[in-house]
N, C-alpha and C positions, 0 to 999 in steps of 0.2 A: 630525236628518234621516237618512233612510236613503239610503245612497250611491247616486246615480244615479236616484233616484225623485223624481217631482214631489210637492211638498208641497201637501196639500189641507186644507180646513178640517175641524176635528173636528165632532161633532154640535152642532147649534145650542144644545142645553141646556147646553153648556159655554162658550158665548160670552156676551158681555154684551149684554142687551137693555135699552135705556135706558128705554123708555116702554112702557106698556100698549097694547093694541090700541085701547082707547078714546081714549087720548091721541093716538095716531097718526092715528086717524080725525078727531079734532078739528082737528089741524094740516092734514090733507088737505082737510077741508071749508072751512077758512079760506082755503086756497090757491085753491079754486074760486070762493069769494066774491070774492077779489081780482081774478081774471081776468074774471069776468062783470060785476062791478059797478064796477071801477076801470079795468081794461084795461091794455094795453101801448102805450107810445109807440114807433112805428116811424118813424124819421126820414127816410124816403125814399118818395115816392109810387110810384115804380117797384117798390119792394119790396112795398108794400101791394097792388099789382096782382096779385101771386101768390095773394092770398087773396080775390079778388073773387068767386069761385064757392063759397067756403066760407060756412056759415051764421053769419057773424060780423057785429058791428055796427061800422061804420067811421065815425069822425068825420073827414071829409076836411080840415076846417080845422085841427084840432089834431093830426091824424095819430095818433089814438089808436084802437086796435082792442080791442073787448070780445069775449070768447070764451064762448059758452054752455057750461055744465058738461057737458051730455050729449055735445056734440061733442068736447070735450077728452078725456072718458072714452073715447069711441069710438076716438080717435086713439091714446091711450096703450095701449089694448087690442091695437093692431096691432103694437106693439114685441115682437120675439121674446124669449123667455126663455133661449134658447141660440143661440150663433152662433160663427163662426170669425173670429179676428183673425189674418190670414195674415202670413207672413214671406216673404222672398225664398227662403230655404231651407225647404222644407216640414217639415224636422225641427224647426224652431223655431216652427211655427205654434202659436197659443194657442187652444185649444178651451175656450170658456166654456160649460159644460154646465148650470150652475145657480148660484143665488146662495149656496146653502149647501154648495158643494163646492169652487169654484175660487178660487185666489189667485195673482195675478201682480203683478210689480213692473216699472214702466216708469220709466226715468231721465229727469230733466228739470232744467232751470234757466232757460234762456232769458235769461241775463244779457247785458247790453250792455257790461260792463266785466269785466276779469280782473285778479287779483293773482297775480304769479309770484314764488315765493320765490327770492331771490338768495343763493346759498350763499357768495359772496365777501363780501358786505356784511352777511349775516344779517338782511336786511330784505325787505319786500315791495315789488316794483316794480309799478306800475299799467300796464296795457296795454289798448289798444283791440283787440278781437278781429277776426280776418278769416277767410277761408275755410280757411287752413291750421289754425287752431285748431278750427274746426267739424269738419274731417275727422279731426283727432287725437282729438277727443272721441268721435266715432262709432266709430272703430277700437277705442278703449279699452273702450267699453261693450260692443262686440261680443265682446271677449275675456273678459268677466266673466260667469260662469254665473249669479250671483245676480240679474242683470238680464235680464228676459225680453224687453225691447225698449225703445222710447223713447216718452215722452209728447211732449216737445218736443225741444229741442236743448240740449246743455250750454252753448253760447254762441251768440250771434247773429253773423251776418256783417256787422258794423257798417261795415267798410271798403267793402264793395260798396254798402251802403245810401247811404253818403256820396257815391258815384259816381252815384247816381240809378238804379241797376239793381235788378231784382227779386231781391233777396238771398234772400228766403224761398223762392223757386222753386229757386234753386241749392242752398240748404240742404236742401230736400226731396229733391232728386235725390242729393245727397251722402249723405244718410241711407240711401237705398236702395242706393247703390253701395258704401259703405264699411262696411256692416253686413249681416248675413244675417238679422237679427231683424225683428220687427214694428215699423213706423215710427211708429205712433200719429198724433195730430192734426197737421195743417198749419195754421199761422196765416198767412192771406193778408190783409194789411191795406191794400195800396195798389192792386193790379192788378185787383181785383174779379173779375167772372165770366170775363173774358178770361184772367186768370191761373189760375183754376180749370180752364179748358179745357187750359191747358198742364200743370197738375198731372195731369189725367186722361191726357193723352198720354204723359207721362213714366212714370207708374205702369203704364199699359197696355204700354208697351215692356218694362218690367222684368218684368212678370208674364206676358207672352206674349199680349197682345191684350186688347181691352175685355171680351170674354166671360169670359176667365180672370180679369181683375181683378174682375169682378162676383162671381165665385165665391170668389176668394181676395184680398180687399181688404188691401193691404199698408199703407195709410195711412188716416187718418180726418179728420173735420172737427170743429170746435169751435164750434157755434152757442151763443150766449149772450146774456144781457141784462146791462146794466151799471147800477149804481146803482139808483135806485128805478124799476124797470119801464120801462127804455129799451132798445130794440134798434137798434143803429146799422147802417149799410149793410154794413160788413164782417162784423158778427155775423150778419146775415141772409144774406149771400153764402155764409157757411160752411155754412148749411143747404141753400141752393139748389145750390151747387157739389158738395157731398157727395151730394145726392139725384141729381144728373145722372149720377154715376158709381157709384151704389149703394155709397157708402162709409159705414162706421159713423160715428156721431157721439157726442160727449161733451157732452150738454146741461148747461149750467152757468149759474150766476148770479155776477156779479162785484161783489156788494155788500160794502162795508167799513163796519163799525160803529165809531163812532157817526155817521159822516159821510153815507154813502149807504145806510145801513141803520139800522133802529131800534136803540136801546140794549139792549132786553130780549131775552132768548134766545128765548122763544116767537115773538115778532114776527119776529125774524130768520129763524127756522125756517119760518114761514108764507110769508114773502116769498121765501125761497130755493126752497121747493117750488113756489110759484106760477110763478116764472120758469122753473124747470126743466120743469114741466108744459108751459108755453108752447113751450119749445124742442123737447121731445119731440113735441108735437102738430104743430108746424110741419114737422118732418122726416118724420113719418109721413104727413102730408097730401101732401107733395111726393113721397115715395117709400115707400109702405106696405111694412112688413116689414123695413126696414133696421135693423141693430143700433143701439140707442141705450143708452148707458151713463150713466145720470143721475149727476150730481155736484153735489148741493145743499149746497155748503159756503160759508157766509159767512166773512169774515175780520175780524179785529179790528185796530184802529188805535189807537195811543197818541194820545189827544186833545191832548196837549201838544206832541209832536214831529211828528205826522202820519205817522209811520213805522209799518209793519206791526208788530204787537206779538206777542211770544212769550207764549202762554198756553194753557191747556187748552180754553177755550170753543169755538174753531172746530172742534176735533176732536170735542168732545162733540156739538155741533150737527150735524156731519156724520153722526155715529152715529145721531142721532134722525131727521134728514131722510132719510138713506139707508135707515133701517128702514121709513120710509113706503113706499118702493119695493120693498124686499125682502118685508116682511110683508104688505102690502096688495095688491101687484101682481105679486110673484114675479119681480122684475127684479134681475139683478146690478147692482152700483153701482160707481162710481169714487170716488176720494178723492185727497187730496194731503197728504203729510207733508213739509213744508218744514223745513229748518234755516235759520232766518232770521238768525242772528247772523253778524257778520263775524269773530268770533273762533272759531277751529276747536275749541277746547275747549268753549266754550258751544254751538257748533253741534252737536257730537257728542252732548252731553247732551240738548238739546231735540229733536234728530232721533230719538234712541232712544225717548224718551217718546212722541213723536207717532206714530212707526211702530207701536209696540206697542199704543197705545190704538186706533188705527184698524184694526189687524189684529183686535183683540178685538171691535170693533164688527161686523166682518164685511165690510170693504171688499174687493171682488173684484179690481178693477184699481187698484192703488196707484201713484200717482205718487211716486217717490222724488225729492223736490225738493231739489236742492243749492242752496247760497247764491245767492239771486237778485240780491242787491245787487252783488256782485263775485265771479265764479266763481273757485274755486281747485281745481286739479287734484287735490289731496289728498282732496277730498270724494268722488271716485269710489271710492277704496279704503275710506274710512271708511264710505260707504254700503253697500258690499259686506258688510262685517262686520256692520253693524246689520241689514241685510236677512236675512242668514243666521241671526243670533241670533233675529230675529222668527219666521223659519220654524221654528227649533228649538222655540220656545215652542208654536207651533201643532201641531207633530208630537207634542210631549210631552203635549198635551191630547187626543190621539186614543185610540181603543180599543187601538191597538198598544201603548201604554204604560200607560194608566189603566184597562184592563179589569179589573174586580174579580171575577176568576174564580180557580179553584184554581191555575192555572199562575202567574198574576201574584202572588197572595198568597203562594205558595211556602211554606206552612206545613210541608210535608214536608221542604223544604230547611233551614228554620230548625231543625226538630227534629233532623235528621241532623247538622248542624254543632254544635248545642248551645251551652251557655253559655260554654264555654272555647275554642271553635273559631274558625276564620277562613273567610270565604267566598271568599277570593281565587282559589283554584284549583278551586273547585267547578264542575262542568259547566254549571250554570245561570248562574254568573257569567261563565264563558268565552263563553257564547252572547251575553250582553248587552254585553260589552265589545268584541265584534267591531265594527269601524268600520262594517260594512255594516248593522248594526242601528241605528246612529245615536244611541244613548242617551247616550253619553259624548262628544258633540260638543264641540269647543272651537275658537275662532277661531285662525287661523294668525298673525294679526298683533297679538294681545294677549299680554301677558307671562304665561307659565305656568312660572315658575321661582322659586327662592328669591331673596329680595331681594339677598343677597350676590352671587349669580351675576349677577343683572341689573346690579349696580353694576360688577362686574369686566368685563363685556362692553361697558361704555360708557354704561350707564344711558340707553338710547335711549327716547325718547317714542314714543307711538303715531303721532303725526304724522310723526316721522322715519322710522319703519318704513313708513308709507304712501308716503313719497317714494321709498324704495328700490323698492317694488313698482311704482311708475310706470315705472321703467326697464324692467321686464319687459313691462308692457302696451304700451310704445312699440314693441316688436318685432312686435306682432300684425298680421297681415293677414287680412282676411275670407276664408273658405274655404267654398264656392267663390267666386272672384272673379267679378265681373259679366262677361258675355261681351263680347268686343271689338266685335262688330257692334252689339250693343245700346248699348254706351257711345258709339259713333260716332253712332248715330241720336239718342240723348238729347242729346248735345252740340250736334247740329244744331238740335234743338228749343230748347235753351237760347239758342243764338245768335240764333235768330229772336225768342224772347221778349225778349231784351235790346234788340233793335231796336224792337220794337213797344211794349214796356211801360216803356221808360226814361222817367224823370220829367223829365230835362233832358239 
């Protein structure tokens, strides 16, 4: 990576294209067949009312809606091919200009449990996370340049949920308060449209009004279907709430093979694209021209344990489904590279492979997904290293490094140095070993010394080095901090929401 420069994608001919155009069209056509002939179950009559003026076929008894191909195509065509994902600090705005150019990383986990390393006992302690952990995570991610923003939250505010309060609303505000970066999707599961109105009020306060929020959306929605073609109330609200405040969306399908998704890869792909098409069409129908970042990624489950399975197929299917949107529709895509293991050494290995695979498919907005089973702080630093390594791979695939011209072939330099010489002090070498050129990048928390030196210094593992880095990140405060008057108004909104939306 060149120092201080944003990493972009190389030319697409240096990326991995999994399927031919004919294969992609066949998947796309299968998706339209699913939507028009089978349809989507929307489990709330009030939600279906939003589609009453659309040219769809509604089975009011079964609550199944079928969508004609021409209409879905018309809606998808309204989705913009470039857009802004704003931050609280404009210097951290994410400009998505095209699918073959831009690459960003958003941190997430969303875990409802934490493991904390106990240095006295040398064991992991289990903890139920609360608001203090949510805030700590946001501050740390704000401090790490490798992360461009958030997809979700490192941990959920479980303690507030247990009190029956709208924890997700408080988490959304803390994301905006304790970070200056793009906030990404909000997951509103209990409060429905009323809670989305509070989300809109909070985001408008932070961004300087509803008009400014519309121009510079700091957060997004996550409309989705789950399992085999089902859209629940909260999934639908995510589209309606986002549309009301002109927020970007991440249309997604939550199918897990082989339980709520077919076993075979092409079938998973067709269903993923169909469900994602539906979510894009719904959002564009409600709010034409709003940014939609399709995320057609099935997941795999171990049939014996029922747990999410670590394997290459979900990433491969994301590449194929994502390329339907990139190559046929010109849309940038989202993706998720999770480290699913509870063991940090396994998590690091699987995370690295997943991040690299999805980068080479061309995922534009990458969720850097830390351990969802039980969050561990060390993964923040581990993810930083792996993201930077992935960025370095992309940089070294660009014309800056691989341009086959006279300068880069350097035949004159090779001739000048000759069979007995050294390149070490040659001007061409000195140019390329300059850190600003980025060619000889290496991670600051991996070992780059002789094994004897490593042994003499205590033989620290990568995980131990990550724990030391956490002490630095704990000192970080967002700059600029949120204005005092804005914070006061937002806290008043949250107090009102606690009273109106409390479950008990």
